[in-house]
C-alpha positions as CSV (number, residue, x, y, z in Angstrom):
1,M,0.0,0.0,0.0
2,F,1.2,3.5,-0.9
3,V,2.3,5.6,2.1
4,H,1.4,9.3,1.6
5,S,4.2,11.9,2.0
6,P,2.8,15.5,2.4
7,V,4.6,17.8,0.0
8,M,6.9,20.6,1.4
9,I,5.5,20.1,4.9
10,G,8.3,22.1,6.6
11,K,7.8,25.1,4.3
12,V,4.0,24.9,4.7
13,L,4.3,24.9,8.5
14,S,6.7,27.9,8.5
15,S,4.6,29.8,6.0
16,L,1.4,29.4,7.9
17,H,3.0,30.0,11.3
18,I,0.4,28.0,13.1
19,Q,-0.4,28.9,16.7
20,R,-1.7,26.4,19.3
21,N,-5.3,27.8,19.3
22,D,-5.7,28.3,15.6
23,I,-8.6,27.3,13.5
24,V,-7.1,25.8,10.4
25,V,-9.0,24.9,7.2
26,D,-7.4,22.3,4.9
27,C,-9.4,22.7,1.7
28,T,-7.8,19.7,0.0
29,L,-7.6,17.1,2.8
30,G,-6.5,14.1,0.7
31,E,-5.0,11.4,2.9
32,G,-4.6,13.9,5.7
33,G,-0.8,14.3,5.7
34,H,-0.7,18.0,6.0
35,S,-3.6,18.1,8.5
36,A,-1.8,15.6,10.7
37,A,1.1,18.0,10.9
38,F,-1.2,20.9,11.6
39,L,-2.9,19.0,14.4
40,K,0.4,18.1,16.0
41,N,1.0,21.9,16.4
42,L,-2.4,22.6,17.9
43,E,-3.6,22.3,21.5
44,G,-6.9,24.2,21.8
45,G,-7.4,24.7,18.1
46,C,-8.9,22.5,15.4
47,V,-8.6,21.5,11.7
48,L,-11.5,21.5,9.3
49,G,-10.7,19.2,6.5
50,I,-12.6,19.3,3.2
51,E,-12.4,16.4,0.7
52,Q,-14.7,15.6,-2.2
53,D,-13.6,12.0,-2.7
54,E,-15.5,9.8,-0.3
55,E,-13.0,6.9,-0.5
56,I,-10.0,9.0,0.3
57,L,-11.9,10.9,3.0
58,R,-12.4,7.6,4.9
59,K,-8.7,7.0,4.8
60,A,-8.0,10.5,6.2
61,V,-10.5,10.0,9.0
62,E,-8.9,6.7,10.0
63,R,-5.5,8.3,9.9
64,L,-6.5,11.2,12.1
65,K,-8.8,9.3,14.5
66,E,-6.6,10.1,17.5
67,Y,-7.5,13.8,17.0
68,E,-11.3,13.2,17.3
69,G,-12.9,16.3,18.6
70,R,-10.2,18.6,17.1
71,F,-10.5,17.3,13.6
72,I,-13.7,18.1,11.6
73,P,-13.9,16.1,8.3
74,V,-16.4,17.3,5.7
75,R,-17.2,15.7,2.3
76,G,-17.4,18.6,-0.1
77,N,-15.6,20.6,-2.7
78,F,-13.5,23.7,-1.9
79,V,-15.8,25.7,-4.2
80,S,-18.1,25.7,-1.2
81,V,-15.4,26.7,1.3
82,K,-17.3,29.8,2.5
83,Q,-20.5,27.9,3.2
84,I,-18.7,25.0,4.8
85,I,-16.7,27.3,7.2
86,E,-19.9,29.1,8.2
87,E,-21.8,25.9,8.8
88,K,-19.1,23.9,10.6
89,I,-17.2,26.6,12.4
90,G,-19.4,29.7,12.6
91,S,-16.5,32.0,12.6
92,K,-13.5,33.0,10.4
93,A,-10.4,30.9,10.2
94,D,-6.9,31.7,11.3
95,K,-5.1,29.7,8.6
96,I,-6.3,28.2,5.2
97,F,-4.4,25.7,3.1
98,F,-4.8,24.4,-0.5
99,D,-2.8,21.5,-1.9
100,L,-4.0,21.5,-5.5
101,G,-4.0,18.6,-8.0
102,I,-4.6,15.0,-7.2
103,S,-3.3,12.7,-4.5
104,M,-0.8,9.9,-5.2
105,F,-3.6,7.7,-3.9
106,H,-5.6,8.4,-7.0
107,I,-2.6,7.4,-9.2
108,K,-1.4,4.4,-7.3
109,E,-4.5,2.9,-5.6
110,S,-7.8,4.3,-6.8
111,G,-8.0,2.2,-10.0
112,R,-9.9,5.0,-11.8
113,G,-7.6,5.5,-14.8
114,F,-5.5,8.4,-13.5
115,S,-2.3,6.4,-14.2
116,F,-1.1,6.1,-17.8
117,S,1.0,3.0,-16.9
118,R,-1.9,0.8,-15.8
119,A,-4.8,-0.8,-17.6
120,E,-7.6,0.8,-15.5
121,P,-11.1,1.8,-16.4
122,L,-11.0,5.3,-17.8
123,D,-12.9,7.1,-15.1
124,M,-10.8,10.1,-13.8
125,R,-13.5,11.5,-11.5
126,L,-12.5,12.7,-8.0
127,D,-16.1,12.9,-7.0
128,Q,-17.9,9.6,-8.0
129,N,-21.2,11.4,-8.1
130,K,-20.2,13.4,-11.1
131,P,-21.8,12.1,-14.3
132,L,-19.0,12.8,-16.8
133,M,-16.1,10.3,-17.0
134,G,-12.8,10.1,-19.0
135,R,-14.2,7.6,-21.4
136,D,-17.2,9.8,-22.2
137,V,-14.8,12.6,-23.2
138,V,-12.5,10.5,-25.4
139,N,-15.3,8.5,-27.1
140,S,-17.9,11.2,-27.7
141,F,-16.3,14.7,-28.0
142,D,-15.5,15.8,-31.5
143,K,-11.9,16.3,-32.7
144,K,-12.0,20.1,-32.3
145,R,-13.3,20.0,-28.8
146,L,-10.8,17.3,-27.8
147,S,-8.0,19.4,-29.2
148,E,-9.2,22.5,-27.3
149,I,-9.3,20.6,-24.0
150,I,-5.9,19.1,-24.4
151,W,-4.3,22.4,-25.3
152,A,-6.2,24.6,-22.8
153,Y,-5.7,22.3,-19.7
154,G,-2.5,20.5,-20.7
155,E,-0.7,23.0,-22.8
156,E,0.2,20.1,-25.1
157,K,1.6,21.4,-28.4
158,F,0.6,18.1,-30.1
159,S,-3.1,18.5,-29.1
160,N,-4.4,18.4,-32.7
161,R,-2.5,15.2,-33.6
162,I,-3.5,13.6,-30.3
163,A,-7.2,14.4,-30.9
164,E,-7.0,13.2,-34.4
165,H,-5.5,9.8,-33.3
166,I,-8.1,9.5,-30.6
167,V,-10.9,9.9,-33.0
168,H,-9.3,7.5,-35.5
169,E,-8.8,4.8,-32.9
170,R,-12.3,5.1,-31.3
171,N,-13.8,4.5,-34.7
172,K,-12.3,1.1,-34.6
173,N,-12.8,0.3,-30.9
174,Q,-14.1,2.2,-27.9
175,I,-11.4,3.6,-25.7
176,T,-12.2,2.3,-22.2
177,T,-8.9,2.0,-20.3
178,S,-6.1,4.3,-19.4
179,S,-3.5,2.1,-21.0
180,Q,-5.4,2.3,-24.3
181,L,-5.4,6.0,-24.2
182,S,-1.8,6.2,-23.2
183,D,-0.8,4.0,-26.2
184,I,-2.7,6.2,-28.6
185,I,-1.0,9.4,-27.3
186,K,2.4,7.8,-27.6
187,K,1.7,7.0,-31.2
188,A,0.4,10.5,-31.9
189,I,3.5,12.3,-30.7
190,P,6.7,11.8,-32.8
191,R,9.2,9.7,-30.9
192,K,11.9,12.3,-31.2
193,Q,9.5,14.9,-29.6
194,W,8.8,12.9,-26.5
195,P,9.5,15.0,-23.4
196,K,12.7,14.0,-21.5
197,H,11.5,14.0,-17.9
198,I,7.8,13.1,-18.1
199,H,5.7,10.4,-19.8
200,P,4.4,11.6,-23.2
201,A,0.8,11.1,-22.0
202,T,1.2,13.3,-18.9
203,K,-0.2,16.5,-20.3
204,T,-3.1,14.9,-22.0
205,F,-4.1,12.9,-18.9
206,Q,-3.8,16.1,-16.9
207,A,-6.0,18.0,-19.3
208,I,-8.8,15.5,-19.3
209,R,-8.7,15.1,-15.5
210,I,-8.8,18.9,-15.0
211,F,-11.7,19.2,-17.5
212,I,-13.8,16.5,-15.9
213,N,-13.3,17.7,-12.4
214,D,-13.7,21.5,-13.1
215,E,-10.4,22.1,-11.3
216,I,-9.5,25.4,-13.0
217,E,-12.9,27.0,-13.4
218,I,-13.6,26.9,-9.7
219,L,-10.2,27.9,-8.3
220,E,-10.3,31.6,-8.7
221,N,-13.5,32.1,-6.8
222,A,-12.6,29.5,-4.2
223,L,-9.4,31.4,-3.4
224,K,-11.2,34.7,-3.1
225,D,-13.8,33.1,-0.8
226,A,-11.2,31.5,1.3
227,I,-9.3,34.8,1.8
228,D,-12.7,36.4,2.7
229,C,-13.1,33.8,5.4
230,L,-9.7,34.5,7.0
231,K,-9.5,36.5,10.2
232,P,-7.4,39.7,10.1
233,E,-3.7,38.7,10.3
234,G,-4.6,35.2,9.1
235,R,-2.6,33.4,6.5
236,I,-3.4,31.4,3.3
237,C,-0.9,29.0,1.7
238,V,-1.4,27.3,-1.7
239,I,0.7,24.6,-3.3
240,S,0.1,24.1,-7.1
241,F,1.7,21.6,-9.4
242,H,1.4,23.2,-12.9
243,S,1.5,26.6,-14.5
244,L,-2.3,26.9,-15.0
245,E,-3.0,26.6,-11.3
246,D,0.0,28.8,-10.3
247,R,-1.0,31.5,-12.7
248,I,-4.5,31.8,-11.1
249,V,-3.0,31.8,-7.6
250,K,-0.5,34.5,-8.6
251,T,-3.2,36.6,-10.2
252,V,-5.7,36.4,-7.4
253,F,-3.0,37.4,-4.8
254,K,-1.8,40.2,-7.0
255,D,-5.3,41.6,-7.5
256,L,-6.1,41.5,-3.7
257,M,-2.8,43.0,-2.9
258,R,-3.2,45.9,-5.2
259,G,-6.0,47.8,-3.5
260,C,-6.8,51.3,-4.8
261,T,-6.4,51.7,-8.5
262,C,-7.1,55.5,-8.7
263,P,-4.5,57.8,-10.3
264,P,-1.9,59.1,-7.8
265,D,-3.1,62.7,-8.2
266,F,-6.6,61.9,-6.9
267,P,-7.0,63.4,-3.4
268,V,-9.4,60.6,-2.3
269,C,-10.1,57.1,-3.5
270,V,-13.1,56.8,-5.8
271,C,-12.6,53.3,-7.1
272,G,-13.4,51.6,-3.8
273,G,-10.6,49.1,-4.2
274,K,-9.2,47.8,-0.9
275,K,-5.9,46.2,-0.3
276,V,-6.8,42.9,1.4
277,I,-3.6,40.9,1.6
278,R,0.1,41.2,1.7
279,V,1.9,38.5,-0.4
280,L,4.7,36.9,1.7
281,T,6.2,35.0,-1.3
282,K,7.4,37.4,-4.0
283,K,8.3,34.3,-6.0
284,P,7.0,30.8,-5.6
285,V,8.8,28.6,-3.2
286,F,10.0,25.2,-4.5
287,P,11.0,22.0,-2.8
288,D,14.6,21.5,-2.1
289,E,16.7,18.8,-3.8
290,R,16.6,16.5,-0.8
291,E,12.8,16.4,-0.9
292,I,12.7,15.8,-4.6
293,R,15.1,12.9,-4.2
294,T,13.0,11.3,-1.4
295,N,9.6,12.3,-2.9
296,P,9.8,12.7,-6.7
297,A,6.1,13.7,-6.8
298,S,7.1,17.0,-5.3
299,R,9.4,18.1,-8.1
300,S,6.8,20.3,-9.8
301,A,5.3,21.8,-6.6
302,R,5.4,25.5,-6.0
303,L,4.1,27.3,-2.9
304,R,2.7,30.8,-2.5
305,C,1.6,32.4,0.8
306,A,-0.3,35.6,1.8
307,Y,-1.2,37.4,4.9
308,K,-4.6,39.0,5.6
309,L,-4.3,42.6,6.4
310,P,-5.7,43.7,9.8
311,D,-7.5,46.7,8.4
312,P,-7.8,47.1,4.6
313,E,-9.2,50.6,4.9
314,E,-6.4,51.7,7.1
315,E,-3.8,50.3,4.7
316,N,-5.4,52.1,1.8
317,N,-5.3,55.4,3.7
318,F,-1.6,54.8,4.6
319,Q,-0.6,54.1,1.0
320,R,-2.5,57.2,-0.3
321,A,-0.8,59.4,2.3
322,K,2.6,58.1,1.2
323,V,1.8,59.0,-2.4
324,S,0.5,62.4,-1.5
325,A,3.6,63.1,0.5
């Protein structure tokens, strides 16, 4: 059985700066590795863990059973983070954490077709209540739509060729397993153009998974809602694993850090923009070489962290006074 290793755990703990009575919200609970570390640093506080996958939620609850009473598991999606926090806690949180992407459990144990190296049913759903599966996408979407998905969510430069090969092969036999899809993708990409450090099917599998699970569409609003749910002087930490996610995190942080957008010569603010956060990571933080060696899955991880300002209005006035001076 695969043993979960939480990514960049030391950097996460130092970035969040957890205090013993904090209310911490883990928006992507997974197997509970990060939450276990949070709970070890708490005494009177608690962790609210949100997870949409019922199977993996059970694993996390079992792992964290010693913290019963201080660990609050919730089956749900982080798109509903504001509603979940209001219902389960009734107050704002001190720290909020996101570990985006999928868990190694999904690749190694779930049997749902996330792995391109196994012959598994082509499912790819994180929430088994969702109707759309991987096999539906590859067997029913037209070539143009397939190409758009593979390019938009995988940034795969051979998206057109891959879509063309998928349509050609499904006209002969339905594509029902992950190994079938993987073989088709390998044939579609010229051998000399295979990437050096990842499997040639990686980007296409990522794209289909992201599309099925709405991972990108919901992220921006979820981040904004999470920051809104932070107490003044609270912190949010986000780990992403590819450029699409990281771009959204960076943009949301930048927008909420900007505040007033009025021209400098305006005597008073008329735009109403408020500076909500201070970004603590000017550039993303990456895992060190030691972690990458011991946990290769961490190699593409990047961490960003922000601090909720104690009084956005006061910060805006301070910045405007500096400009006027």
